C-alpha positions as a Markdown table, in Angstrom:
| # | Residue | x | y | z |
|---|---|---|---|---|
| 1 | Met | 0.0 | 0.0 | 0.0 |
| 2 | Gly | 1.3 | 3.5 | -0.8 |
| 3 | Thr | 1.1 | 6.5 | 1.4 |
| 4 | Ser | 0.3 | 10.1 | 0.6 |
| 5 | Ala | 0.6 | 13.3 | 2.6 |
| 6 | Ser | -2.6 | 15.1 | 3.4 |
| 7 | Ser | -2.1 | 18.8 | 2.5 |
| 8 | Asp | -4.4 | 20.2 | 5.2 |
| 9 | Thr | -3.5 | 18.1 | 8.2 |
| 10 | Gly | 0.1 | 17.1 | 7.6 |
| 11 | Leu | -0.7 | 13.5 | 8.3 |
| 12 | Leu | 0.1 | 10.6 | 6.1 |
| 13 | Glu | -2.9 | 8.7 | 4.8 |
| 14 | Lys | -2.9 | 5.2 | 3.5 |
| 15 | Thr | -4.2 | 4.6 | -0.1 |
| 16 | Arg | -5.5 | 1.2 | -1.0 |
| 17 | Pro | -4.7 | -0.2 | -4.4 |
| 18 | Ile | -7.7 | -1.0 | -6.7 |
| 19 | Ile | -8.1 | -4.7 | -6.8 |
| 20 | Thr | -10.2 | -6.3 | -9.5 |
| 21 | Glu | -11.4 | -9.8 | -10.0 |
| 22 | Pro | -9.5 | -11.9 | -12.6 |
| 23 | Pro | -11.4 | -12.4 | -15.8 |
| 24 | Arg | -13.6 | -15.5 | -16.0 |
| 25 | Tyr | -13.7 | -18.1 | -18.8 |
| 26 | Ser | -16.3 | -20.6 | -19.9 |
| 27 | Cys | -15.7 | -24.2 | -20.6 |
| 28 | Ile | -17.7 | -25.0 | -23.8 |
| 29 | Leu | -18.6 | -28.6 | -24.6 |
| 30 | His | -19.2 | -29.4 | -28.3 |
| 31 | Asn | -21.5 | -32.0 | -29.7 |
| 32 | Asp | -20.3 | -34.6 | -32.1 |
| 33 | His | -21.8 | -37.6 | -33.8 |
| 34 | Phe | -19.7 | -40.2 | -32.0 |
| 35 | Thr | -19.4 | -39.5 | -28.3 |
| 36 | Thr | -22.1 | -41.4 | -26.4 |
| 37 | Arg | -24.6 | -39.5 | -24.3 |
| 38 | Asp | -23.6 | -41.7 | -21.3 |
| 39 | Phe | -20.0 | -40.7 | -21.7 |
| 40 | Val | -20.9 | -37.0 | -21.8 |
| 41 | Val | -22.9 | -37.4 | -18.6 |
| 42 | Tyr | -20.0 | -39.2 | -17.0 |
| 43 | Val | -17.6 | -36.3 | -17.9 |
| 44 | Leu | -20.0 | -33.8 | -16.6 |
| 45 | Ile | -20.2 | -35.6 | -13.3 |
| 46 | Ser | -16.5 | -36.5 | -12.9 |
| 47 | Val | -14.8 | -33.4 | -14.3 |
| 48 | Tyr | -17.4 | -30.6 | -13.6 |
| 49 | Gln | -18.9 | -32.1 | -10.4 |
| 50 | Met | -22.5 | -31.8 | -11.6 |
| 51 | Lys | -25.2 | -33.8 | -10.0 |
| 52 | Pro | -26.5 | -36.6 | -12.2 |
| 53 | Glu | -29.8 | -34.8 | -13.0 |
| 54 | Glu | -28.0 | -31.6 | -13.9 |
| 55 | Ala | -25.5 | -33.5 | -16.0 |
| 56 | Gln | -28.4 | -35.3 | -17.9 |
| 57 | Arg | -30.0 | -31.9 | -18.6 |
| 58 | Lys | -26.7 | -30.3 | -19.8 |
| 59 | Met | -25.9 | -33.3 | -22.0 |
| 60 | Leu | -29.3 | -32.9 | -23.7 |
| 61 | Glu | -28.6 | -29.1 | -24.1 |
| 62 | Val | -25.3 | -29.8 | -25.8 |
| 63 | His | -26.9 | -32.4 | -28.0 |
| 64 | Arg | -29.7 | -30.1 | -29.1 |
| 65 | Glu | -27.8 | -26.9 | -29.4 |
| 66 | Gly | -24.5 | -28.2 | -30.7 |
| 67 | Arg | -22.6 | -26.8 | -27.8 |
| 68 | Gly | -23.1 | -25.8 | -24.2 |
| 69 | Arg | -21.4 | -23.9 | -21.4 |
| 70 | Val | -20.5 | -26.3 | -18.6 |
| 71 | Gly | -18.7 | -24.0 | -16.2 |
| 72 | Asn | -17.2 | -20.6 | -15.6 |
| 73 | Tyr | -13.7 | -20.5 | -14.0 |
| 74 | Ser | -10.5 | -18.5 | -13.9 |
| 75 | Tyr | -8.4 | -19.1 | -17.0 |
| 76 | Asp | -6.0 | -21.7 | -15.5 |
| 77 | Ile | -8.8 | -23.8 | -14.0 |
| 78 | Ala | -10.9 | -23.6 | -17.3 |
| 79 | Arg | -7.9 | -24.7 | -19.3 |
| 80 | Thr | -7.2 | -27.6 | -16.9 |
| 81 | Lys | -10.8 | -28.7 | -17.0 |
| 82 | Ala | -10.9 | -28.5 | -20.8 |
| 83 | Ser | -7.6 | -30.6 | -21.0 |
| 84 | Gln | -9.0 | -33.1 | -18.5 |
| 85 | Thr | -12.2 | -33.4 | -20.6 |
| 86 | Glu | -10.3 | -34.0 | -23.8 |
| 87 | Lys | -7.8 | -36.4 | -22.3 |
| 88 | Leu | -10.6 | -38.5 | -20.8 |
| 89 | Ala | -12.4 | -38.6 | -24.1 |
| 90 | Arg | -9.2 | -39.6 | -26.0 |
| 91 | Asp | -8.5 | -42.3 | -23.4 |
| 92 | Asn | -11.9 | -43.7 | -24.2 |
| 93 | Asp | -11.7 | -43.3 | -28.0 |
| 94 | Phe | -14.2 | -40.4 | -28.3 |
| 95 | Pro | -13.6 | -37.2 | -30.2 |
| 96 | Leu | -15.3 | -35.0 | -27.6 |
| 97 | Lys | -14.1 | -31.4 | -27.8 |
| 98 | Cys | -14.1 | -28.7 | -25.0 |
| 99 | Thr | -13.0 | -25.2 | -25.7 |
| 100 | Val | -12.3 | -22.2 | -23.3 |
| 101 | Glu | -13.9 | -18.8 | -24.2 |
| 102 | Pro | -13.8 | -15.5 | -22.2 |
| 103 | Leu | -17.2 | -14.5 | -20.6 |
């Protein structure tokens, strides 16, 4: 923290730096014609900690809309979750894609 002299009192006053929240990023899951619905639900539960009912609804949204936001995080966490998603998909021979976009 910096200090500044008050001109009328002669006392030093503390100034607080302006602190802003870091930008947020969305993990976006993309639909494809090969990844099974059950596997997408599994990913949503295991990587994004969704409850089974929520994961089922989100999977259907991704299926119908072609893509869906599955979480908002700081950049590092969003990149990590996207990487975990794609690694899990590749390990199970699925082409599931997850991208990171700024909010």
